[in-house]
matplotlib code that plots the C-alpha trace (Angstrom):
import matplotlib.pyplot as plt

x = [79.4, 76.6, 76.8, 74.9, 73.6, 72.0, 68.2, 67.6, 64.1, 63.6, 62.5, 64.7, 66.9, 70.1, 73.3, 75.8, 78.7, 77.1, 79.0, 76.1, 77.4, 76.1, 73.2, 72.0, 68.3, 67.2, 63.5, 61.3, 61.4, 64.9, 67.1, 70.7, 73.2, 76.3, 79.6, 78.0, 78.9, 76.3, 78.0, 77.0, 74.2, 72.7, 68.6, 67.4, 63.8, 61.1, 61.0, 64.9, 66.9, 70.6, 72.7, 76.3, 79.3, 77.7, 79.5, 77.1, 78.1, 76.9, 73.8, 72.7, 68.3, 67.6, 63.4, 62.3, 58.8, 58.7, 58.4, 54.9, 51.6, 50.4, 52.2, 49.2, 51.1, 51.1, 53.6, 57.2, 60.6, 64.0, 66.4, 70.4, 72.4, 76.5, 79.3, 77.6, 79.1, 76.8, 78.3, 77.4, 73.5, 72.9, 69.0, 67.1, 63.7, 60.8, 59.5, 55.5, 52.2, 54.0, 56.9, 56.4, 60.5, 63.9, 66.4, 70.3, 72.5, 75.5, 79.0, 77.7, 79.6, 76.9, 79.2, 77.9, 74.9, 73.0, 69.4, 67.5, 63.6, 61.2, 60.9, 64.2, 66.7, 70.3, 72.0, 75.2, 78.7, 77.0, 78.9, 77.2, 79.3, 78.5, 75.4, 73.8, 69.8, 67.2, 63.8, 61.4, 61.3, 64.8, 66.4, 70.3, 71.8, 74.9, 78.4, 76.9, 79.1, 77.3, 79.5, 78.6, 75.9, 74.0, 69.9, 67.9, 64.7, 62.1, 61.3, 64.5, 66.7, 70.4, 71.8, 74.9, 78.6, 77.8, 79.9, 78.4, 80.1, 79.2, 76.4, 74.6, 70.9, 69.2, 65.5, 66.1, 66.7, 70.7, 71.8, 74.5, 78.2, 78.6, 79.4, 77.3, 78.3, 77.6, 74.1, 72.2, 73.1, 74.4, 76.4, 80.0, 81.4, 81.7, 82.9, 86.3, 88.1, 85.8, 84.8, 88.9, 89.1, 85.8, 87.4, 85.8, 88.2, 89.0, 87.0, 83.8, 84.5, 85.1, 81.6, 79.8, 81.5, 80.4, 76.6, 76.8, 78.2, 75.1, 72.5, 74.3, 76.4, 74.7, 72.5, 69.4, 66.3, 66.4, 64.1, 65.4, 69.1, 67.6, 66.6, 69.8, 71.4, 68.7, 69.2, 73.2, 74.3, 76.5, 75.2, 76.6, 75.3, 76.3, 74.3, 71.3, 71.3, 71.6, 68.6, 66.4, 67.3, 66.5, 63.5, 61.9, 62.6, 59.7, 61.4, 63.3, 66.8, 69.6, 71.0, 73.9, 76.0, 75.8, 72.1, 72.2, 74.1, 71.8, 68.5, 69.7, 71.2, 74.9, 77.5]
y = [52.2, 49.4, 45.9, 45.3, 42.0, 43.9, 45.0, 48.5, 49.4, 52.7, 54.8, 53.4, 56.9, 56.5, 58.6, 58.9, 57.4, 54.2, 51.0, 48.2, 44.5, 42.0, 39.9, 42.6, 43.5, 46.6, 47.8, 50.5, 52.7, 52.7, 55.5, 54.7, 57.6, 58.6, 56.7, 52.9, 49.9, 47.4, 44.0, 41.1, 39.1, 41.5, 41.9, 45.5, 45.6, 48.3, 51.0, 50.8, 53.9, 53.4, 56.3, 57.9, 55.4, 52.1, 48.8, 45.7, 42.3, 39.6, 37.9, 40.4, 41.5, 44.1, 44.9, 41.3, 41.5, 40.8, 37.5, 38.3, 36.8, 40.0, 41.8, 42.6, 44.4, 48.0, 50.2, 50.6, 50.8, 50.2, 53.4, 52.6, 55.7, 56.5, 54.3, 51.5, 48.0, 45.2, 41.5, 38.5, 37.4, 39.7, 39.5, 43.1, 43.4, 46.5, 47.7, 46.4, 49.0, 49.0, 51.0, 51.4, 51.0, 49.2, 52.1, 51.3, 53.5, 55.2, 53.8, 50.1, 46.8, 44.1, 40.8, 37.9, 35.8, 38.7, 38.9, 42.0, 41.6, 44.4, 47.1, 46.7, 50.0, 49.9, 52.9, 54.2, 52.6, 49.4, 45.9, 42.9, 39.8, 36.8, 35.0, 37.6, 37.5, 40.0, 39.4, 42.3, 45.2, 45.4, 48.3, 48.6, 52.0, 53.5, 51.5, 48.4, 45.3, 41.7, 39.0, 35.6, 34.0, 36.0, 35.7, 38.9, 38.2, 40.5, 43.8, 43.8, 46.8, 47.3, 50.2, 52.0, 50.8, 47.7, 44.4, 41.0, 37.6, 35.4, 32.8, 34.9, 34.4, 37.8, 37.9, 41.0, 44.4, 45.5, 49.0, 50.5, 50.9, 47.0, 43.2, 40.9, 37.0, 33.9, 31.7, 32.9, 36.1, 38.3, 41.3, 40.6, 44.2, 47.6, 47.7, 49.8, 48.8, 49.9, 53.2, 54.3, 53.2, 56.1, 58.9, 58.1, 59.7, 57.3, 59.5, 58.7, 54.9, 54.8, 56.5, 53.9, 51.1, 52.6, 52.9, 49.5, 48.2, 49.7, 48.1, 44.5, 43.8, 45.5, 43.1, 45.4, 45.0, 47.2, 49.4, 50.1, 50.5, 53.0, 54.6, 55.2, 55.9, 58.9, 60.1, 60.3, 64.0, 63.6, 63.4, 62.2, 62.3, 58.7, 57.8, 59.9, 57.7, 54.1, 55.2, 56.1, 53.0, 50.7, 52.5, 52.5, 49.1, 47.1, 43.4, 44.0, 44.3, 41.0, 40.5, 40.0, 36.8, 36.4, 36.6, 34.1, 31.9, 31.9, 32.0, 28.3, 27.6, 26.7, 26.8]
z = [-0.2, 0.0, -1.6, -4.8, -2.8, 0.1, 0.2, 1.5, 1.3, -0.5, 1.9, 4.8, 5.9, 5.3, 5.9, 2.7, 4.5, 5.8, 5.1, 4.5, 3.7, 1.2, 2.5, 4.7, 4.9, 6.1, 6.1, 5.8, 8.7, 9.5, 10.3, 10.6, 11.4, 9.7, 10.0, 11.2, 9.6, 8.9, 8.4, 6.2, 6.9, 9.3, 9.7, 10.7, 11.1, 10.7, 13.6, 13.8, 14.8, 14.7, 15.7, 14.1, 14.3, 15.6, 14.3, 13.8, 13.3, 10.7, 11.8, 14.4, 14.0, 15.2, 15.9, 15.5, 16.9, 20.6, 21.9, 23.9, 23.2, 24.3, 21.6, 18.7, 16.5, 17.9, 16.3, 18.3, 18.1, 19.2, 19.5, 19.4, 20.6, 19.3, 18.9, 20.2, 18.9, 18.1, 17.9, 16.4, 16.3, 19.0, 18.4, 20.3, 20.3, 19.7, 22.4, 23.4, 24.0, 27.5, 27.2, 23.1, 22.7, 23.8, 24.2, 23.8, 24.9, 23.6, 23.7, 24.6, 23.8, 23.5, 22.5, 20.6, 21.3, 23.9, 23.9, 25.0, 25.3, 24.4, 26.0, 28.0, 28.8, 28.3, 29.7, 28.3, 28.6, 29.6, 29.1, 27.7, 27.5, 25.7, 26.1, 28.1, 28.4, 29.5, 29.7, 29.1, 30.8, 32.4, 32.8, 33.2, 34.3, 33.2, 33.4, 34.5, 33.3, 33.1, 32.7, 30.6, 30.3, 33.4, 33.0, 34.2, 35.3, 33.5, 35.3, 37.1, 37.8, 37.2, 39.6, 37.3, 37.7, 39.0, 37.8, 37.8, 37.7, 35.0, 34.9, 37.5, 37.7, 38.8, 39.9, 42.4, 41.6, 42.3, 43.8, 42.4, 42.6, 43.5, 42.6, 42.4, 42.8, 44.0, 43.8, 44.6, 43.9, 46.6, 47.7, 46.9, 47.8, 46.1, 42.4, 43.6, 40.9, 38.4, 40.3, 40.7, 36.7, 35.8, 38.5, 41.7, 44.8, 47.6, 49.8, 47.5, 47.4, 51.3, 51.7, 49.2, 51.6, 54.5, 53.0, 52.2, 55.6, 57.0, 54.6, 54.5, 57.1, 60.3, 60.5, 60.3, 57.7, 54.6, 55.8, 59.5, 57.6, 55.0, 58.2, 60.0, 56.9, 56.3, 59.8, 59.5, 59.4, 56.0, 52.4, 49.5, 46.1, 46.2, 49.5, 48.4, 44.6, 47.0, 49.2, 46.6, 44.2, 47.8, 48.4, 44.8, 44.3, 43.4, 43.2, 46.5, 46.4, 46.7, 50.0, 51.7, 51.2, 54.8, 55.0, 52.5, 54.5, 57.5, 55.4, 54.2, 58.1, 56.6, 59.1]

ax = plt.figure().add_subplot(projection="3d")
ax.plot(x, y, z, "-o")
ax.set_aspect("equal")
plt.show()
């Protein structure tokens, strides 16, 4: 059901049961899957692929050109998975030649005024609360929850199952399963409540906690901590994931709270 006051480019590929509200604009080279609802005053620009059963609320702008002076008009896209909700005035920029696409996964919730810059990759089941801003080429892995007004520096990587306090300023990589708080951002324990809600056993949660005690609370530098973890007899999927994340970090990971206290000579 399409309102007569909406503009839909004749070449757009719209499933039959998509609803498009009045004054919305759907440009060329757009694909929208079945069951998706597009509210009034939404702008969906060229190069957008939207999955099934999504909801996009008034004022959202999808696939605007990147706010990057290096962008030269190359053909790039925004791809959005199934069952994702995009609330009022969210802006999602398309990719650049760097990666060619900006990707939002399935079952995500992007609350009002979220901005996602060029070439970002957001996994499945991610929640970005009101006012979260991602700079270019940020990666956010599955099940992360980023609280309101958090700003994430370009190229940062955010691990799965993380939980952020509001108003966080993120300029380092954040490994999986943890909570992030304080200023500058610091490790604030593991996200045990979120992990239990998602079916992690107490044994697995304890193993994750033990791993991070060595990384953040042992007094060792990160290289020595990872070496110690790799020489331990026990190994779990989660410990391996943490180790690989830390070893592959390009920006370096955030520090523990007590590391911050020491750095700033606070007693």
